C-alpha positions in Angstrom: 89.2 86.8 91.8 91.9 88.3 91.4 94.1 88.8 88.4 96.9 86.1 89.7 94.0 83.4 90.0 92.8 84.6 87.0 96.4 84.3 85.0 96.7 80.9 86.9 93.2 79.5 85.4 94.0 81.0 81.6 97.0 79.3 81.5 95.9 76.1 83.0 92.8 76.0 80.6 95.1 75.9 77.6 96.9 73.6 79.1 100.4 75.4 79.1 103.2 76.1 81.2 104.7 79.3 83.1 106.8 80.0 80.3 104.4 79.2 77.3 102.5 82.2 78.5 105.5 84.1 79.2 106.0 83.2 75.2 102.5 84.1 74.4 102.4 87.3 76.5 105.8 88.2 75.4 106.8 89.0 79.2 109.9 87.2 80.9 109.0 84.0 82.7 110.6 85.6 86.0 107.3 88.3 85.3 104.4 85.5 85.0 106.0 83.9 88.4 105.7 87.1 89.7 102.2 87.9 88.8 101.2 84.1 90.1 102.4 84.2 93.3 101.1 87.7 93.7 104.2 89.3 94.3 104.2 91.7 91.3 101.1 92.8 89.6 101.4 94.0 85.6 101.9 97.7 84.9 99.1 99.5 83.0 100.6 98.5 79.8 100.5 94.8 80.2 96.6 94.0 81.8 96.0 93.4 78.6 97.6 90.4 79.2 95.0 88.3 80.6 92.5 89.3 77.5 95.3 87.9 75.3 95.2 84.3 77.0 91.3 84.6 77.2 90.5 85.1 73.4 92.9 81.6 72.7 90.3 79.0 71.8 91.1 75.6 73.3 90.3 72.5 71.5 86.4 72.2 71.3 85.7 75.5 71.9 82.8 76.7 69.7 83.6 80.0 68.1 80.1 82.0 66.6 80.5 84.7 64.2 78.0 87.5 64.0 75.7 87.0 60.8 74.3 89.7 59.1 70.5 88.5 60.5 72.0 89.0 64.4 75.0 91.3 64.6 76.5 91.9 67.5 76.6 95.0 69.3 79.7 96.2 70.9 77.7 98.0 73.7 76.1 93.8 74.0 79.6 92.8 74.5 81.1 95.5 76.8 78.1 94.8 79.0 79.4 91.4 80.1 80.7 91.0 83.4 
């Protein structure tokens, strides 16, 4: 899956417009539009933009917090695709 298709999917999951995504990511609307059309790709410093959108829960999402009985290890999180 390309960056552009992932960005579009996350924007649709959050039910936000390109303008809304641009505000959340602190980039220009034309930047989000260019990323989604594939006419531009994010700079290395902007690659985290998709992670920002993925981190936003939607209504109905369950958020698990680690307990002392079952701590989440960084290696477990990094190992997931």
